[in-house]
Residue frames relative to the residue before (quaternion, step in Angstrom):
aa qw qx qy qz dx dy dz
X 1.0000 0.0000 0.0000 0.0000 0.00 0.00 0.00
X 0.0921 -0.7742 0.6258 0.0218 3.56 -1.02 1.09
X 0.2879 -0.7692 0.5642 0.0846 3.54 -0.98 0.85
X 0.0997 -0.7309 0.6705 0.0789 3.52 -0.85 1.00
X 0.1606 -0.8130 0.5476 0.1156 3.60 -0.57 1.05
X 0.3242 -0.7983 0.4792 0.1674 3.57 -0.50 1.05
X 0.5356 0.5892 -0.4018 0.4522 3.50 1.53 -0.11
X 0.6492 0.5527 -0.3203 0.4129 3.67 1.25 -0.41
X 0.7912 0.1798 -0.1109 0.5738 3.65 1.18 -0.06
X 0.2086 -0.7808 0.5861 0.0583 3.57 -1.24 0.58
X 0.7412 0.2328 -0.1726 0.6056 3.70 1.21 0.07
X 0.7304 -0.4417 0.3147 0.4151 3.50 -1.41 0.20
X 0.6940 0.4764 -0.3151 0.4383 3.55 0.77 -0.94
X 0.6086 0.5357 -0.3504 0.4688 3.60 1.22 -0.44
X 0.6147 0.5535 -0.3388 0.4484 3.45 1.17 -0.68
X 0.6073 0.5709 -0.2963 0.4663 3.51 1.20 -0.95
X 0.6606 0.4943 -0.3023 0.4773 3.46 0.97 -1.03
X 0.6499 0.5168 -0.3178 0.4578 3.73 0.87 -0.93
X 0.7269 0.4255 -0.2841 0.4581 3.73 0.77 -0.83
X 0.5796 0.5444 -0.3706 0.4799 3.46 1.21 -0.56
X 0.6825 0.4883 -0.2983 0.4549 3.65 0.86 -0.85
X 0.7425 0.3900 -0.2534 0.4820 3.67 0.91 -0.85
X 0.7961 0.3451 -0.2020 0.4543 3.69 0.92 -0.75
X 0.7953 0.3430 -0.1235 0.4844 3.49 1.32 -0.33
X 0.1564 0.8807 -0.4432 0.0589 3.42 1.30 0.51
X 0.7305 0.4474 -0.1893 0.4800 3.65 1.17 -0.68
X 0.5780 0.6034 -0.3596 0.4153 3.50 1.40 -0.05
X 0.3415 -0.7488 0.5040 0.2621 3.53 -1.21 0.38
X 0.6624 0.3511 -0.3442 0.5652 3.65 1.14 0.74
X 0.3346 -0.7470 0.5562 0.1437 3.44 -1.33 0.50
X 0.6021 -0.5369 0.4541 0.3783 3.56 -1.20 0.60
X 0.1034 0.8209 -0.5616 0.0069 3.50 -1.16 0.70
X 0.7339 0.2707 -0.1946 0.5918 3.47 1.43 0.18
X 0.6474 -0.5358 0.3535 0.4110 3.54 -1.18 0.36
X 0.6621 0.4887 -0.3278 0.4641 3.52 1.06 -0.66
X 0.5950 0.5329 -0.3670 0.4768 3.58 1.08 -0.46
X 0.6316 0.5426 -0.3338 0.4418 3.48 1.05 -0.69
X 0.5883 0.5875 -0.2865 0.4760 3.45 1.21 -0.98
X 0.6769 0.5321 -0.2538 0.4408 3.51 0.83 -1.23
X 0.6661 0.5064 -0.3340 0.4339 3.62 0.74 -0.94
X 0.6313 0.5945 -0.3110 0.3891 3.63 1.06 -0.98
X 0.5405 0.5845 -0.4222 0.4334 3.71 1.21 -0.46
X 0.7248 0.4585 -0.2649 0.4408 3.66 0.88 -0.70
X 0.6775 0.5090 -0.2719 0.4560 3.60 1.25 -0.27
X 0.0131 0.7550 -0.6555 0.0116 3.66 -0.96 0.73
X 0.6899 0.4833 -0.3977 0.3638 3.36 -1.23 1.15
X 0.7053 -0.5200 0.2787 0.3931 3.46 -1.07 -0.01
X 0.1383 -0.7535 0.6401 0.0589 3.63 -1.03 0.97
X 0.1050 -0.7617 0.6363 0.0625 3.56 -0.68 1.21
X 0.2133 -0.7648 0.6008 0.0925 3.55 -0.94 1.02
X 0.1385 -0.8243 0.5421 0.0861 3.54 0.01 1.19
X 0.8073 0.2088 -0.1929 0.5173 3.57 -1.01 0.66
X 0.1375 0.8402 -0.5041 0.1452 3.46 1.13 0.70
X 0.5708 0.5638 -0.3690 0.4691 3.68 0.96 -0.63
X 0.6609 0.4872 -0.3450 0.4548 3.63 0.78 -1.10
X 0.6371 0.5751 -0.2899 0.4234 3.55 0.90 -1.13
X 0.6326 0.5582 -0.3034 0.4429 3.44 0.99 -1.10
X 0.6706 0.5164 -0.2382 0.4762 3.52 1.00 -0.96
X 0.6442 0.5465 -0.2469 0.4747 3.52 1.00 -1.27
X 0.8242 0.2172 -0.0683 0.5186 3.63 0.69 -1.02
X 0.3325 0.7576 -0.4675 0.3114 3.41 1.20 1.04
X 0.8714 -0.0835 0.0890 0.4752 3.42 -1.28 -0.64
X 0.7382 0.4225 -0.2733 0.4494 3.65 0.49 -1.09
X 0.6159 0.5647 -0.3347 0.4356 3.52 0.89 -0.81
X 0.7400 0.4450 -0.2342 0.4467 3.43 0.93 -1.24
X 0.6132 0.5600 -0.3538 0.4304 3.52 1.15 -0.54
X 0.5882 0.5755 -0.3109 0.4756 3.38 1.31 -0.87
X 0.6218 0.5846 -0.2945 0.4301 3.51 0.91 -1.33
X 0.7535 0.3727 -0.2298 0.4903 3.73 0.67 -0.98
X 0.6321 0.5315 -0.3613 0.4329 3.59 0.94 -0.43
X 0.6108 0.5470 -0.3268 0.4701 3.49 1.29 -0.81
X 0.6541 0.5341 -0.3136 0.4342 3.55 0.99 -0.89
X 0.6685 0.4989 -0.2852 0.4720 3.49 0.96 -0.88
X 0.6092 0.5180 -0.3328 0.4997 3.62 1.17 -0.72
X 0.6978 0.5131 -0.2697 0.4208 3.61 0.76 -0.93
X 0.2418 -0.7664 0.5520 0.2224 3.58 1.18 -0.84
X 0.8350 -0.1192 0.1029 0.5273 3.45 -1.30 -0.79
X 0.5613 -0.1534 -0.8090 -0.0832 1.42 -2.20 1.35
X 0.4574 0.7165 -0.4370 0.2941 3.56 1.19 0.12
X 0.4239 -0.6832 0.5125 0.3014 3.52 -1.05 0.47
X 0.3323 -0.8097 0.4545 0.1655 3.56 0.01 1.35
X 0.6587 0.4882 -0.3164 0.4772 3.52 0.93 -0.94
X 0.6641 0.4551 -0.3528 0.4768 3.75 0.76 -0.49
X 0.6751 0.4475 -0.3719 0.4535 3.60 0.94 -0.68
X 0.6293 0.5199 -0.3760 0.4386 3.68 0.99 -0.55
X 0.5884 0.5643 -0.3479 0.4629 3.51 1.16 -0.68
X 0.6752 0.4641 -0.2962 0.4909 3.63 0.82 -1.09
X 0.6354 0.5082 -0.3545 0.4608 3.74 0.88 -0.80
X 0.6188 0.5599 -0.3474 0.4277 3.70 0.90 -0.80
X 0.6682 0.5145 -0.2639 0.4681 3.44 0.97 -1.28
X 0.6813 0.4989 -0.3265 0.4246 3.53 0.87 -0.83
X 0.6460 0.5289 -0.2993 0.4619 3.50 1.09 -0.79
X 0.6947 0.4483 -0.2764 0.4901 3.53 1.02 -0.78
X 0.5819 -0.6432 0.3514 0.3523 3.64 1.25 0.16
X 0.6214 0.5558 -0.3468 0.4297 3.51 1.46 0.24
X 0.6277 0.5859 -0.3396 0.3839 3.60 1.19 -0.24
X 0.5737 -0.5818 0.4712 0.3321 3.50 -1.28 0.29
X 0.2934 -0.7001 0.5908 0.2732 3.53 -1.06 0.43
X 0.7167 -0.4259 0.2951 0.4668 3.63 -1.33 0.35
X 0.6659 0.5296 -0.3234 0.4141 3.61 0.88 -0.83
X 0.5973 0.5367 -0.3124 0.5075 3.49 1.08 -0.83
X 0.6691 0.5184 -0.2991 0.4406 3.52 0.74 -1.04
X 0.5854 0.5832 -0.2991 0.4772 3.63 1.03 -1.02
X 0.6791 0.5230 -0.2474 0.4517 3.53 0.74 -1.36
X 0.6622 0.5329 -0.2678 0.4536 3.54 0.89 -1.26
X 0.6409 0.5177 -0.2997 0.4810 3.56 0.96 -1.01
X 0.6996 0.4462 -0.3000 0.4706 3.69 0.67 -0.86
X 0.7063 0.4601 -0.2902 0.4530 3.60 0.78 -0.89
X 0.5953 0.5754 -0.3940 0.3991 3.68 1.16 -0.27
X 0.6386 0.4826 -0.2976 0.5204 3.55 1.49 -0.31
X 0.3755 -0.7905 0.4673 0.1253 3.41 -0.43 1.47
X 0.6041 0.5603 -0.3246 0.4644 3.53 1.37 -0.45
X 0.7194 0.4181 -0.2351 0.5023 3.56 1.19 -0.20
X 0.1744 -0.7228 0.6587 0.1153 3.55 -1.18 0.86
X 0.2213 -0.7609 0.6042 0.0840 3.53 -0.71 1.33
X 0.0446 -0.7225 0.6900 -0.0007 3.59 -1.15 0.87
X 0.1828 -0.7655 0.6120 0.0784 3.54 -0.92 1.26
X 0.0823 -0.8392 0.5362 -0.0399 3.47 -0.63 1.15
């Protein structure tokens, strides 16, 4: 069993720090992207308990996600600006996923993981 503690972070970078700490203690690199997070989960098997998930849902909700896509658009390459704009538009229209929802979807896509939101 592994615990991700939502009280230990309030933004996406903090989430990456937390999962790096709890899932990659013996590694010499840290998670820094959604793809990187997805990649490390292939090596994990078992239960992940996300404590204070409701706080994380708020912290990684609409505003954080809006800022995430706006930053990608502002930075430009290597990011796919058109895709980021599409995702931002979907979010604003009420049809897009928040960062929290994206992270949940990533974890749930790994059949070797049981996710418990606490």
